[in-house]
PDB file of N, CA, C and O in Angstrom:
ATOM      1  N   UNK A   1     -62.348  13.835  -0.246  1.00  0.00           N
ATOM      2  CA  UNK A   1     -62.097  14.604  -1.437  1.00  0.00           C
ATOM      3  C   UNK A   1     -61.737  16.044  -1.082  1.00  0.00           C
ATOM      4  O   UNK A   1     -60.876  16.646  -1.723  1.00  0.00           O
ATOM      5  N   UNK A   2     -62.389  16.592  -0.068  1.00  0.00           N
ATOM      6  CA  UNK A   2     -62.079  17.950   0.361  1.00  0.00           C
ATOM      7  C   UNK A   2     -60.651  18.035   0.893  1.00  0.00           C
ATOM      8  O   UNK A   2     -59.964  19.041   0.715  1.00  0.00           O
ATOM      9  N   UNK A   3     -60.213  16.940   1.561  1.00  0.00           N
ATOM     10  CA  UNK A   3     -58.845  16.913   2.075  1.00  0.00           C
ATOM     11  C   UNK A   3     -57.832  16.933   0.930  1.00  0.00           C
ATOM     12  O   UNK A   3     -56.780  17.562   1.045  1.00  0.00           O
ATOM     13  N   UNK A   4     -58.143  16.251  -0.170  1.00  0.00           N
ATOM     14  CA  UNK A   4     -57.236  16.226  -1.317  1.00  0.00           C
ATOM     15  C   UNK A   4     -57.097  17.611  -1.914  1.00  0.00           C
ATOM     16  O   UNK A   4     -55.989  18.026  -2.255  1.00  0.00           O
ATOM     17  N   UNK A   5     -58.207  18.343  -2.050  1.00  0.00           N
ATOM     18  CA  UNK A   5     -58.160  19.696  -2.600  1.00  0.00           C
ATOM     19  C   UNK A   5     -57.359  20.609  -1.682  1.00  0.00           C
ATOM     20  O   UNK A   5     -56.573  21.435  -2.145  1.00  0.00           O
ATOM     21  N   UNK A   6     -57.564  20.455  -0.378  1.00  0.00           N
ATOM     22  CA  UNK A   6     -56.822  21.262   0.590  1.00  0.00           C
ATOM     23  C   UNK A   6     -55.336  20.932   0.529  1.00  0.00           C
ATOM     24  O   UNK A   6     -54.497  21.832   0.553  1.00  0.00           O
ATOM     25  N   UNK A   7     -55.006  19.636   0.449  1.00  0.00           N
ATOM     26  CA  UNK A   7     -53.609  19.228   0.328  1.00  0.00           C
ATOM     27  C   UNK A   7     -52.972  19.773  -0.939  1.00  0.00           C
ATOM     28  O   UNK A   7     -51.819  20.205  -0.920  1.00  0.00           O
ATOM     29  N   UNK A   8     -53.713  19.756  -2.040  1.00  0.00           N
ATOM     30  CA  UNK A   8     -53.203  20.299  -3.297  1.00  0.00           C
ATOM     31  C   UNK A   8     -52.921  21.790  -3.178  1.00  0.00           C
ATOM     32  O   UNK A   8     -51.914  22.279  -3.690  1.00  0.00           O
ATOM     33  N   UNK A   9     -53.805  22.506  -2.505  1.00  0.00           N
ATOM     34  CA  UNK A   9     -53.608  23.949  -2.340  1.00  0.00           C
ATOM     35  C   UNK A   9     -52.387  24.233  -1.466  1.00  0.00           C
ATOM     36  O   UNK A   9     -51.605  25.137  -1.760  1.00  0.00           O
ATOM     37  N   UNK A  10     -52.225  23.450  -0.381  1.00  0.00           N
ATOM     38  CA  UNK A  10     -51.043  23.623   0.465  1.00  0.00           C
ATOM     39  C   UNK A  10     -49.763  23.297  -0.310  1.00  0.00           C
ATOM     40  O   UNK A  10     -48.757  23.992  -0.172  1.00  0.00           O
ATOM     41  N   UNK A  11     -49.804  22.250  -1.116  1.00  0.00           N
ATOM     42  CA  UNK A  11     -48.655  21.873  -1.923  1.00  0.00           C
ATOM     43  C   UNK A  11     -48.316  22.987  -2.910  1.00  0.00           C
ATOM     44  O   UNK A  11     -47.154  23.371  -3.041  1.00  0.00           O
ATOM     45  N   UNK A  12     -49.329  23.504  -3.604  1.00  0.00           N
ATOM     46  CA  UNK A  12     -49.107  24.592  -4.567  1.00  0.00           C
ATOM     47  C   UNK A  12     -48.554  25.834  -3.868  1.00  0.00           C
ATOM     48  O   UNK A  12     -47.656  26.495  -4.390  1.00  0.00           O
ATOM     49  N   UNK A  13     -49.085  26.146  -2.699  1.00  0.00           N
ATOM     50  CA  UNK A  13     -48.596  27.304  -1.951  1.00  0.00           C
ATOM     51  C   UNK A  13     -47.145  27.092  -1.528  1.00  0.00           C
ATOM     52  O   UNK A  13     -46.333  28.016  -1.584  1.00  0.00           O
ATOM     53  N   UNK A  14     -46.826  25.869  -1.104  1.00  0.00           N
ATOM     54  CA  UNK A  14     -45.449  25.564  -0.718  1.00  0.00           C
ATOM     55  C   UNK A  14     -44.485  25.673  -1.893  1.00  0.00           C
ATOM     56  O   UNK A  14     -43.378  26.193  -1.750  1.00  0.00           O
ATOM     57  N   UNK A  15     -44.902  25.188  -3.037  1.00  0.00           N
ATOM     58  CA  UNK A  15     -44.070  25.280  -4.239  1.00  0.00           C
ATOM     59  C   UNK A  15     -43.881  26.745  -4.626  1.00  0.00           C
ATOM     60  O   UNK A  15     -42.772  27.160  -4.963  1.00  0.00           O
ATOM     61  N   UNK A  16     -44.942  27.518  -4.581  1.00  0.00           N
ATOM     62  CA  UNK A  16     -44.845  28.940  -4.918  1.00  0.00           C
ATOM     63  C   UNK A  16     -43.914  29.678  -3.949  1.00  0.00           C
ATOM     64  O   UNK A  16     -43.102  30.502  -4.368  1.00  0.00           O
ATOM     65  N   UNK A  17     -44.036  29.384  -2.685  1.00  0.00           N
ATOM     66  CA  UNK A  17     -43.175  30.015  -1.674  1.00  0.00           C
ATOM     67  C   UNK A  17     -41.713  29.625  -1.893  1.00  0.00           C
ATOM     68  O   UNK A  17     -40.823  30.472  -1.822  1.00  0.00           O
ATOM     69  N   UNK A  18     -41.474  28.356  -2.156  1.00  0.00           N
ATOM     70  CA  UNK A  18     -40.098  27.896  -2.397  1.00  0.00           C
ATOM     71  C   UNK A  18     -39.523  28.550  -3.644  1.00  0.00           C
ATOM     72  O   UNK A  18     -38.362  28.958  -3.645  1.00  0.00           O
ATOM     73  N   UNK A  19     -40.314  28.655  -4.701  1.00  0.00           N
ATOM     74  CA  UNK A  19     -39.858  29.292  -5.939  1.00  0.00           C
ATOM     75  C   UNK A  19     -39.535  30.774  -5.699  1.00  0.00           C
ATOM     76  O   UNK A  19     -38.525  31.284  -6.182  1.00  0.00           O
ATOM     77  N   UNK A  20     -40.401  31.449  -4.953  1.00  0.00           N
ATOM     78  CA  UNK A  20     -40.175  32.863  -4.643  1.00  0.00           C
ATOM     79  C   UNK A  20     -38.899  33.048  -3.824  1.00  0.00           C
ATOM     80  O   UNK A  20     -38.110  33.955  -4.086  1.00  0.00           O
ATOM     81  N   UNK A  21     -38.705  32.182  -2.834  1.00  0.00           N
ATOM     82  CA  UNK A  21     -37.498  32.259  -2.005  1.00  0.00           C
ATOM     83  C   UNK A  21     -36.249  32.004  -2.838  1.00  0.00           C
ATOM     84  O   UNK A  21     -35.233  32.675  -2.659  1.00  0.00           O
ATOM     85  N   UNK A  22     -36.320  31.047  -3.737  1.00  0.00           N
ATOM     86  CA  UNK A  22     -35.182  30.733  -4.593  1.00  0.00           C
ATOM     87  C   UNK A  22     -34.847  31.897  -5.514  1.00  0.00           C
ATOM     88  O   UNK A  22     -33.675  32.230  -5.689  1.00  0.00           O
ATOM     89  N   UNK A  23     -35.852  32.512  -6.100  1.00  0.00           N
ATOM     90  CA  UNK A  23     -35.630  33.663  -6.974  1.00  0.00           C
ATOM     91  C   UNK A  23     -35.028  34.833  -6.200  1.00  0.00           C
ATOM     92  O   UNK A  23     -34.119  35.497  -6.699  1.00  0.00           O
ATOM     93  N   UNK A  24     -35.516  35.090  -5.001  1.00  0.00           N
ATOM     94  CA  UNK A  24     -34.977  36.175  -4.186  1.00  0.00           C
ATOM     95  C   UNK A  24     -33.525  35.895  -3.807  1.00  0.00           C
ATOM     96  O   UNK A  24     -32.687  36.796  -3.841  1.00  0.00           O
ATOM     97  N   UNK A  25     -33.233  34.660  -3.448  1.00  0.00           N
ATOM     98  CA  UNK A  25     -31.864  34.288  -3.093  1.00  0.00           C
ATOM     99  C   UNK A  25     -30.936  34.418  -4.288  1.00  0.00           C
ATOM    100  O   UNK A  25     -29.815  34.910  -4.157  1.00  0.00           O
ATOM    101  N   UNK A  26     -31.392  33.982  -5.443  1.00  0.00           N
ATOM    102  CA  UNK A  26     -30.587  34.094  -6.659  1.00  0.00           C
ATOM    103  C   UNK A  26     -30.319  35.553  -7.000  1.00  0.00           C
ATOM    104  O   UNK A  26     -29.203  35.905  -7.382  1.00  0.00           O
ATOM    105  N   UNK A  27     -31.327  36.399  -6.867  1.00  0.00           N
ATOM    106  CA  UNK A  27     -31.142  37.830  -7.138  1.00  0.00           C
ATOM    107  C   UNK A  27     -30.128  38.449  -6.180  1.00  0.00           C
ATOM    108  O   UNK A  27     -29.278  39.236  -6.596  1.00  0.00           O
ATOM    109  N   UNK A  28     -30.217  38.093  -4.895  1.00  0.00           N
ATOM    110  CA  UNK A  28     -29.240  38.614  -3.928  1.00  0.00           C
ATOM    111  C   UNK A  28     -27.833  38.126  -4.258  1.00  0.00           C
ATOM    112  O   UNK A  28     -26.872  38.890  -4.171  1.00  0.00           O
ATOM    113  N   UNK A  29     -27.714  36.866  -4.632  1.00  0.00           N
ATOM    114  CA  UNK A  29     -26.416  36.287  -4.994  1.00  0.00           C
ATOM    115  C   UNK A  29     -25.826  37.002  -6.209  1.00  0.00           C
ATOM    116  O   UNK A  29     -24.639  37.329  -6.229  1.00  0.00           O
ATOM    117  N   UNK A  30     -26.655  37.240  -7.212  1.00  0.00           N
ATOM    118  CA  UNK A  30     -26.168  37.928  -8.413  1.00  0.00           C
ATOM    119  C   UNK A  30     -25.751  39.358  -8.101  1.00  0.00           C
ATOM    120  O   UNK A  30     -24.748  39.837  -8.629  1.00  0.00           O
ATOM    121  N   UNK A  31     -26.500  40.039  -7.256  1.00  0.00           N
ATOM    122  CA  UNK A  31     -26.128  41.405  -6.864  1.00  0.00           C
ATOM    123  C   UNK A  31     -24.792  41.403  -6.123  1.00  0.00           C
ATOM    124  O   UNK A  31     -23.943  42.263  -6.359  1.00  0.00           O
ATOM    125  N   UNK A  32     -24.615  40.451  -5.246  1.00  0.00           N
ATOM    126  CA  UNK A  32     -23.367  40.361  -4.479  1.00  0.00           C
ATOM    127  C   UNK A  32     -22.193  40.034  -5.402  1.00  0.00           C
ATOM    128  O   UNK A  32     -21.106  40.588  -5.242  1.00  0.00           O
ATOM    129  N   UNK A  33     -22.404  39.146  -6.358  1.00  0.00           N
ATOM    130  CA  UNK A  33     -21.346  38.819  -7.317  1.00  0.00           C
ATOM    131  C   UNK A  33     -20.945  40.052  -8.116  1.00  0.00           C
ATOM    132  O   UNK A  33     -19.759  40.276  -8.360  1.00  0.00           O
ATOM    133  N   UNK A  34     -21.911  40.840  -8.517  1.00  0.00           N
ATOM    134  CA  UNK A  34     -21.611  42.049  -9.284  1.00  0.00           C
ATOM    135  C   UNK A  34     -20.855  43.053  -8.431  1.00  0.00           C
ATOM    136  O   UNK A  34     -19.933  43.712  -8.910  1.00  0.00           O
ATOM    137  N   UNK A  35     -21.240  43.168  -7.184  1.00  0.00           N
ATOM    138  CA  UNK A  35     -20.544  44.080  -6.273  1.00  0.00           C
ATOM    139  C   UNK A  35     -19.087  43.655  -6.122  1.00  0.00           C
ATOM    140  O   UNK A  35     -18.189  44.497  -6.146  1.00  0.00           O
ATOM    141  N   UNK A  36     -18.850  42.361  -5.966  1.00  0.00           N
ATOM    142  CA  UNK A  36     -17.492  41.847  -5.821  1.00  0.00           C
ATOM    143  C   UNK A  36     -16.705  42.052  -7.114  1.00  0.00           C
ATOM    144  O   UNK A  36     -15.512  42.353  -7.064  1.00  0.00           O
ATOM    145  N   UNK A  37     -17.348  41.895  -8.262  1.00  0.00           N
ATOM    146  CA  UNK A  37     -16.671  42.122  -9.541  1.00  0.00           C
ATOM    147  C   UNK A  37     -16.170  43.561  -9.627  1.00  0.00           C
ATOM    148  O   UNK A  37     -15.057  43.806 -10.091  1.00  0.00           O
ATOM    149  N   UNK A  38     -16.985  44.505  -9.185  1.00  0.00           N
ATOM    150  CA  UNK A  38     -16.556  45.912  -9.196  1.00  0.00           C
ATOM    151  C   UNK A  38     -15.418  46.146  -8.208  1.00  0.00           C
ATOM    152  O   UNK A  38     -14.522  46.945  -8.479  1.00  0.00           O
ATOM    153  N   UNK A  39     -15.441  45.457  -7.060  1.00  0.00           N
ATOM    154  CA  UNK A  39     -14.337  45.569  -6.103  1.00  0.00           C
ATOM    155  C   UNK A  39     -13.034  45.022  -6.681  1.00  0.00           C
ATOM    156  O   UNK A  39     -11.968  45.601  -6.476  1.00  0.00           O
ATOM    157  N   UNK A  40     -13.123  43.914  -7.399  1.00  0.00           N
ATOM    158  CA  UNK A  40     -11.930  43.343  -8.043  1.00  0.00           C
ATOM    159  C   UNK A  40     -11.378  44.335  -9.063  1.00  0.00           C
ATOM    160  O   UNK A  40     -10.166  44.539  -9.131  1.00  0.00           O
ATOM    161  N   UNK A  41     -12.242  44.946  -9.846  1.00  0.00           N
ATOM    162  CA  UNK A  41     -11.799  45.935 -10.835  1.00  0.00           C
ATOM    163  C   UNK A  41     -11.109  47.113 -10.141  1.00  0.00           C
ATOM    164  O   UNK A  41     -10.094  47.619 -10.620  1.00  0.00           O
ATOM    165  N   UNK A  42     -11.662  47.537  -9.025  1.00  0.00           N
ATOM    166  CA  UNK A  42     -11.050  48.644  -8.283  1.00  0.00           C
ATOM    167  C   UNK A  42      -9.682  48.248  -7.738  1.00  0.00           C
ATOM    168  O   UNK A  42      -8.740  49.039  -7.778  1.00  0.00           O
ATOM    169  N   UNK A  43      -9.575  47.016  -7.226  1.00  0.00           N
ATOM    170  CA  UNK A  43      -8.292  46.547  -6.694  1.00  0.00           C
ATOM    171  C   UNK A  43      -7.246  46.383  -7.795  1.00  0.00           C
ATOM    172  O   UNK A  43      -6.066  46.655  -7.572  1.00  0.00           O
ATOM    173  N   UNK A  44      -7.666  45.945  -8.970  1.00  0.00           N
ATOM    174  CA  UNK A  44      -6.728  45.825 -10.093  1.00  0.00           C
ATOM    175  C   UNK A  44      -6.263  47.211 -10.513  1.00  0.00           C
ATOM    176  O   UNK A  44      -5.082  47.407 -10.800  1.00  0.00           O
ATOM    177  N   UNK A  45      -7.167  48.165 -10.551  1.00  0.00           N
ATOM    178  CA  UNK A  45      -6.796  49.534 -10.921  1.00  0.00           C
ATOM    179  C   UNK A  45      -5.814  50.127  -9.915  1.00  0.00           C
ATOM    180  O   UNK A  45      -4.954  50.927 -10.281  1.00  0.00           O
ATOM    181  N   UNK A  46      -5.943  49.736  -8.657  1.00  0.00           N
ATOM    182  CA  UNK A  46      -5.047  50.239  -7.616  1.00  0.00           C
ATOM    183  C   UNK A  46      -3.750  49.436  -7.540  1.00  0.00           C
ATOM    184  O   UNK A  46      -2.852  49.781  -6.772  1.00  0.00           O
ATOM    185  N   UNK A  47      -3.648  48.374  -8.326  1.00  0.00           N
ATOM    186  CA  UNK A  47      -2.440  47.559  -8.323  1.00  0.00           C
ATOM    187  C   UNK A  47      -2.383  46.534  -7.209  1.00  0.00           C
ATOM    188  O   UNK A  47      -1.330  45.947  -6.963  1.00  0.00           O
ATOM    189  N   UNK A  48      -3.489  46.311  -6.537  1.00  0.00           N
ATOM    190  CA  UNK A  48      -3.525  45.352  -5.429  1.00  0.00           C
ATOM    191  C   UNK A  48      -3.738  43.918  -5.899  1.00  0.00           C
ATOM    192  O   UNK A  48      -3.405  42.972  -5.184  1.00  0.00           O
ATOM    193  N   UNK A  49      -4.291  43.754  -7.101  1.00  0.00           N
ATOM    194  CA  UNK A  49      -4.548  42.424  -7.659  1.00  0.00           C
ATOM    195  C   UNK A  49      -4.017  42.381  -9.080  1.00  0.00           C
ATOM    196  O   UNK A  49      -3.922  43.414  -9.743  1.00  0.00           O
ATOM    197  N   UNK A  50      -3.671  41.191  -9.549  1.00  0.00           N
ATOM    198  CA  UNK A  50      -3.159  41.087 -10.919  1.00  0.00           C
ATOM    199  C   UNK A  50      -4.270  41.234 -11.963  1.00  0.00           C
ATOM    200  O   UNK A  50      -5.445  40.998 -11.679  1.00  0.00           O
ATOM    201  N   UNK A  51      -3.876  41.623 -13.160  1.00  0.00           N
ATOM    202  CA  UNK A  51      -4.823  41.822 -14.254  1.00  0.00           C
ATOM    203  C   UNK A  51      -5.541  40.512 -14.604  1.00  0.00           C
ATOM    204  O   UNK A  51      -6.668  40.539 -15.098  1.00  0.00           O
ATOM    205  N   UNK A  52      -4.907  39.390 -14.355  1.00  0.00           N
ATOM    206  CA  UNK A  52      -5.527  38.101 -14.652  1.00  0.00           C
ATOM    207  C   UNK A  52      -6.807  37.906 -13.843  1.00  0.00           C
ATOM    208  O   UNK A  52      -7.763  37.306 -14.336  1.00  0.00           O
ATOM    209  N   UNK A  53      -6.836  38.403 -12.616  1.00  0.00           N
ATOM    210  CA  UNK A  53      -8.055  38.318 -11.802  1.00  0.00           C
ATOM    211  C   UNK A  53      -9.201  39.080 -12.463  1.00  0.00           C
ATOM    212  O   UNK A  53     -10.341  38.617 -12.478  1.00  0.00           O
ATOM    213  N   UNK A  54      -8.886  40.243 -13.005  1.00  0.00           N
ATOM    214  CA  UNK A  54      -9.917  41.037 -13.679  1.00  0.00           C
ATOM    215  C   UNK A  54     -10.364  40.346 -14.960  1.00  0.00           C
ATOM    216  O   UNK A  54     -11.546  40.381 -15.305  1.00  0.00           O
ATOM    217  N   UNK A  55      -9.458  39.737 -15.646  1.00  0.00           N
ATOM    218  CA  UNK A  55      -9.798  39.018 -16.874  1.00  0.00           C
ATOM    219  C   UNK A  55     -10.786  37.888 -16.560  1.00  0.00           C
ATOM    220  O   UNK A  55     -11.766  37.691 -17.279  1.00  0.00           O
ATOM    221  N   UNK A  56     -10.519  37.159 -15.492  1.00  0.00           N
ATOM    222  CA  UNK A  56     -11.428  36.074 -15.084  1.00  0.00           C
ATOM    223  C   UNK A  56     -12.786  36.633 -14.662  1.00  0.00           C
ATOM    224  O   UNK A  56     -13.829  36.076 -15.004  1.00  0.00           O
ATOM    225  N   UNK A  57     -12.764  37.728 -13.923  1.00  0.00           N
ATOM    226  CA  UNK A  57     -14.011  38.335 -13.465  1.00  0.00           C
ATOM    227  C   UNK A  57     -14.805  38.871 -14.653  1.00  0.00           C
ATOM    228  O   UNK A  57     -16.033  38.789 -14.668  1.00  0.00           O
ATOM    229  N   UNK A  58     -14.113  39.415 -15.641  1.00  0.00           N
ATOM    230  CA  UNK A  58     -14.778  39.911 -16.840  1.00  0.00           C
ATOM    231  C   UNK A  58     -15.482  38.772 -17.565  1.00  0.00           C
ATOM    232  O   UNK A  58     -16.625  38.927 -17.996  1.00  0.00           O
ATOM    233  N   UNK A  59     -14.824  37.648 -17.701  1.00  0.00           N
ATOM    234  CA  UNK A  59     -15.455  36.478 -18.332  1.00  0.00           C
ATOM    235  C   UNK A  59     -16.688  36.046 -17.546  1.00  0.00           C
ATOM    236  O   UNK A  59     -17.727  35.732 -18.127  1.00  0.00           O
ATOM    237  N   UNK A  60     -16.566  36.033 -16.224  1.00  0.00           N
ATOM    238  CA  UNK A  60     -17.686  35.640 -15.369  1.00  0.00           C
ATOM    239  C   UNK A  60     -18.873  36.587 -15.548  1.00  0.00           C
ATOM    240  O   UNK A  60     -20.003  36.146 -15.756  1.00  0.00           O
ATOM    241  N   UNK A  61     -18.607  37.884 -15.465  1.00  0.00           N
ATOM    242  CA  UNK A  61     -19.684  38.876 -15.569  1.00  0.00           C
ATOM    243  C   UNK A  61     -20.361  38.771 -16.931  1.00  0.00           C
ATOM    244  O   UNK A  61     -21.588  38.804 -17.019  1.00  0.00           O
ATOM    245  N   UNK A  62     -19.578  38.646 -17.981  1.00  0.00           N
ATOM    246  CA  UNK A  62     -20.157  38.572 -19.327  1.00  0.00           C
ATOM    247  C   UNK A  62     -20.978  37.295 -19.529  1.00  0.00           C
ATOM    248  O   UNK A  62     -21.904  37.285 -20.340  1.00  0.00           O
ATOM    249  N   UNK A  63     -20.656  36.234 -18.814  1.00  0.00           N
ATOM    250  CA  UNK A  63     -21.435  35.003 -18.967  1.00  0.00           C
ATOM    251  C   UNK A  63     -22.696  35.001 -18.102  1.00  0.00           C
ATOM    252  O   UNK A  63     -23.711  34.422 -18.491  1.00  0.00           O
ATOM    253  N   UNK A  64     -22.640  35.638 -16.943  1.00  0.00           N
ATOM    254  CA  UNK A  64     -23.767  35.594 -16.013  1.00  0.00           C
ATOM    255  C   UNK A  64     -24.802  36.689 -16.286  1.00  0.00           C
ATOM    256  O   UNK A  64     -25.997  36.462 -16.099  1.00  0.00           O
ATOM    257  N   UNK A  65     -24.371  37.848 -16.717  1.00  0.00           N
ATOM    258  CA  UNK A  65     -25.266  38.994 -16.834  1.00  0.00           C
ATOM    259  C   UNK A  65     -25.653  39.320 -18.271  1.00  0.00           C
ATOM    260  O   UNK A  65     -26.058  40.448 -18.550  1.00  0.00           O
ATOM    261  N   UNK A  66     -25.542  38.371 -19.182  1.00  0.00           N
ATOM    262  CA  UNK A  66     -25.875  38.629 -20.588  1.00  0.00           C
ATOM    263  C   UNK A  66     -27.322  39.042 -20.782  1.00  0.00           C
ATOM    264  O   UNK A  66     -27.636  39.762 -21.730  1.00  0.00           O
ATOM    265  N   UNK A  67     -28.200  38.605 -19.907  1.00  0.00           N
ATOM    266  CA  UNK A  67     -29.622  38.922 -20.037  1.00  0.00           C
ATOM    267  C   UNK A  67     -30.026  40.189 -19.277  1.00  0.00           C
ATOM    268  O   UNK A  67     -31.212  40.499 -19.162  1.00  0.00           O
ATOM    269  N   UNK A  68     -29.033  40.917 -18.760  1.00  0.00           N
ATOM    270  CA  UNK A  68     -29.322  42.134 -18.004  1.00  0.00           C
ATOM    271  C   UNK A  68     -28.568  43.323 -18.619  1.00  0.00           C
ATOM    272  O   UNK A  68     -27.427  43.598 -18.247  1.00  0.00           O
ATOM    273  N   UNK A  69     -29.212  44.022 -19.558  1.00  0.00           N
ATOM    274  CA  UNK A  69     -28.533  45.105 -20.272  1.00  0.00           C
ATOM    275  C   UNK A  69     -28.014  46.226 -19.365  1.00  0.00           C
ATOM    276  O   UNK A  69     -26.970  46.814 -19.649  1.00  0.00           O
ATOM    277  N   UNK A  70     -28.721  46.523 -18.294  1.00  0.00           N
ATOM    278  CA  UNK A  70     -28.260  47.589 -17.393  1.00  0.00           C
ATOM    279  C   UNK A  70     -26.962  47.196 -16.690  1.00  0.00           C
ATOM    280  O   UNK A  70     -26.044  48.006 -16.564  1.00  0.00           O
ATOM    281  N   UNK A  71     -26.897  45.955 -16.237  1.00  0.00           N
ATOM    282  CA  UNK A  71     -25.674  45.480 -15.577  1.00  0.00           C
ATOM    283  C   UNK A  71     -24.526  45.461 -16.572  1.00  0.00           C
ATOM    284  O   UNK A  71     -23.405  45.845 -16.239  1.00  0.00           O
ATOM    285  N   UNK A  72     -24.802  45.014 -17.793  1.00  0.00           N
ATOM    286  CA  UNK A  72     -23.744  44.955 -18.802  1.00  0.00           C
ATOM    287  C   UNK A  72     -23.253  46.360 -19.156  1.00  0.00           C
ATOM    288  O   UNK A  72     -22.056  46.566 -19.354  1.00  0.00           O
ATOM    289  N   UNK A  73     -24.161  47.314 -19.237  1.00  0.00           N
ATOM    290  CA  UNK A  73     -23.765  48.691 -19.517  1.00  0.00           C
ATOM    291  C   UNK A  73     -22.915  49.239 -18.369  1.00  0.00           C
ATOM    292  O   UNK A  73     -21.917  49.921 -18.601  1.00  0.00           O
ATOM    293  N   UNK A  74     -23.309  48.940 -17.149  1.00  0.00           N
ATOM    294  CA  UNK A  74     -22.528  49.375 -15.983  1.00  0.00           C
ATOM    295  C   UNK A  74     -21.154  48.711 -15.985  1.00  0.00           C
ATOM    296  O   UNK A  74     -20.150  49.349 -15.668  1.00  0.00           O
ATOM    297  N   UNK A  75     -21.112  47.428 -16.341  1.00  0.00           N
ATOM    298  CA  UNK A  75     -19.833  46.724 -16.386  1.00  0.00           C
ATOM    299  C   UNK A  75     -18.935  47.292 -17.496  1.00  0.00           C
ATOM    300  O   UNK A  75     -17.728  47.437 -17.305  1.00  0.00           O
ATOM    301  N   UNK A  76     -19.514  47.604 -18.628  1.00  0.00           N
ATOM    302  CA  UNK A  76     -18.736  48.217 -19.710  1.00  0.00           C
ATOM    303  C   UNK A  76     -18.124  49.542 -19.248  1.00  0.00           C
ATOM    304  O   UNK A  76     -16.991  49.874 -19.596  1.00  0.00           O
ATOM    305  N   UNK A  77     -18.888  50.277 -18.469  1.00  0.00           N
ATOM    306  CA  UNK A  77     -18.386  51.542 -17.928  1.00  0.00           C
ATOM    307  C   UNK A  77     -17.213  51.289 -16.980  1.00  0.00           C
ATOM    308  O   UNK A  77     -16.226  52.024 -17.004  1.00  0.00           O
ATOM    309  N   UNK A  78     -17.315  50.267 -16.157  1.00  0.00           N
ATOM    310  CA  UNK A  78     -16.229  49.911 -15.234  1.00  0.00           C
ATOM    311  C   UNK A  78     -14.988  49.488 -16.024  1.00  0.00           C
ATOM    312  O   UNK A  78     -13.863  49.828 -15.658  1.00  0.00           O
ATOM    313  N   UNK A  79     -15.206  48.751 -17.100  1.00  0.00           N
ATOM    314  CA  UNK A  79     -14.097  48.189 -17.866  1.00  0.00           C
ATOM    315  C   UNK A  79     -13.461  49.178 -18.830  1.00  0.00           C
ATOM    316  O   UNK A  79     -12.445  48.857 -19.447  1.00  0.00           O
ATOM    317  N   UNK A  80     -14.027  50.368 -18.978  1.00  0.00           N
ATOM    318  CA  UNK A  80     -13.466  51.365 -19.891  1.00  0.00           C
ATOM    319  C   UNK A  80     -11.992  51.648 -19.642  1.00  0.00           C
ATOM    320  O   UNK A  80     -11.225  51.834 -20.587  1.00  0.00           O
ATOM    321  N   UNK A  81     -11.602  51.680 -18.400  1.00  0.00           N
ATOM    322  CA  UNK A  81     -10.236  52.048 -18.047  1.00  0.00           C
ATOM    323  C   UNK A  81      -9.216  50.940 -18.220  1.00  0.00           C
ATOM    324  O   UNK A  81      -8.030  51.154 -17.967  1.00  0.00           O
ATOM    325  N   UNK A  82      -9.644  49.769 -18.641  1.00  0.00           N
ATOM    326  CA  UNK A  82      -8.731  48.631 -18.754  1.00  0.00           C
ATOM    327  C   UNK A  82      -8.641  48.181 -20.199  1.00  0.00           C
ATOM    328  O   UNK A  82      -9.617  48.221 -20.948  1.00  0.00           O
ATOM    329  N   UNK A  83      -7.454  47.754 -20.570  1.00  0.00           N
ATOM    330  CA  UNK A  83      -7.264  47.183 -21.897  1.00  0.00           C
ATOM    331  C   UNK A  83      -6.755  45.768 -21.731  1.00  0.00           C
ATOM    332  O   UNK A  83      -5.801  45.508 -20.998  1.00  0.00           O
ATOM    333  N   UNK A  84      -7.409  44.870 -22.423  1.00  0.00           N
ATOM    334  CA  UNK A  84      -6.943  43.487 -22.433  1.00  0.00           C
ATOM    335  C   UNK A  84      -6.253  43.235 -23.752  1.00  0.00           C
ATOM    336  O   UNK A  84      -6.765  43.581 -24.817  1.00  0.00           O
ATOM    337  N   UNK A  85      -5.100  42.637 -23.671  1.00  0.00           N
ATOM    338  CA  UNK A  85      -4.393  42.264 -24.883  1.00  0.00           C
ATOM    339  C   UNK A  85      -4.888  40.890 -25.309  1.00  0.00           C
ATOM    340  O   UNK A  85      -4.820  39.928 -24.544  1.00  0.00           O
ATOM    341  N   UNK A  86      -5.382  40.810 -26.526  1.00  0.00           N
ATOM    342  CA  UNK A  86      -5.856  39.527 -27.041  1.00  0.00           C
ATOM    343  C   UNK A  86      -4.697  38.673 -27.530  1.00  0.00           C
ATOM    344  O   UNK A  86      -4.845  37.465 -27.716  1.00  0.00           O
ATOM    345  N   UNK A  87      -3.531  39.306 -27.740  1.00  0.00           N
ATOM    346  CA  UNK A  87      -2.362  38.558 -28.195  1.00  0.00           C
ATOM    347  C   UNK A  87      -1.685  37.900 -27.004  1.00  0.00           C
ATOM    348  O   UNK A  87      -1.309  38.573 -26.044  1.00  0.00           O
ATOM    349  N   UNK A  88      -1.535  36.618 -27.068  1.00  0.00           N
ATOM    350  CA  UNK A  88      -0.823  35.921 -26.011  1.00  0.00           C
ATOM    351  C   UNK A  88       0.428  35.335 -26.594  1.00  0.00           C
ATOM    352  O   UNK A  88       0.420  34.778 -27.692  1.00  0.00           O
ATOM    353  N   UNK A  89       1.498  35.462 -25.859  1.00  0.00           N
ATOM    354  CA  UNK A  89       2.783  34.949 -26.316  1.00  0.00           C
ATOM    355  C   UNK A  89       3.037  33.649 -25.596  1.00  0.00           C
ATOM    356  O   UNK A  89       2.989  33.579 -24.368  1.00  0.00           O
ATOM    357  N   UNK A  90       3.308  32.619 -26.376  1.00  0.00           N
ATOM    358  CA  UNK A  90       3.576  31.307 -25.803  1.00  0.00           C
ATOM    359  C   UNK A  90       5.079  31.112 -25.747  1.00  0.00           C
ATOM    360  O   UNK A  90       5.704  30.760 -26.747  1.00  0.00           O
ATOM    361  N   UNK A  91       5.660  31.342 -24.574  1.00  0.00           N
ATOM    362  CA  UNK A  91       7.106  31.222 -24.405  1.00  0.00           C
ATOM    363  C   UNK A  91       7.520  29.791 -24.143  1.00  0.00           C
ATOM    364  O   UNK A  91       8.702  29.462 -24.238  1.00  0.00           O
ATOM    365  N   UNK A  92       6.572  28.937 -23.815  1.00  0.00           N
ATOM    366  CA  UNK A  92       6.906  27.546 -23.514  1.00  0.00           C
ATOM    367  C   UNK A  92       7.017  26.760 -24.812  1.00  0.00           C
ATOM    368  O   UNK A  92       6.063  26.677 -25.586  1.00  0.00           O
ATOM    369  N   UNK A  93       8.209  26.175 -25.045  1.00  0.00           N
ATOM    370  CA  UNK A  93       8.420  25.387 -26.265  1.00  0.00           C
ATOM    371  C   UNK A  93       8.929  24.035 -25.924  1.00  0.00           C
ATOM    372  O   UNK A  93       9.168  23.222 -26.817  1.00  0.00           O
TER     373      UNK A  93
END
């Protein structure tokens, strides 16, 4: 019976460690994605990348960071200099 309690504690500790590692990895991944999003915005502003890349990155950032008001405020600040046209012309008939 003592072995079962010890095994349960090791299992719980392992689960907690795995959860902590996963959360840390996810946070690093999200930070890196945000950094890359800002780099894409800078490259679009410099004319190195097309505006469509920024449009895609904007959609990504708005979907991933909705629960982080500080990131969204920072992204809004980055996006101030860009205008997206909501009107699309369909030339294909």
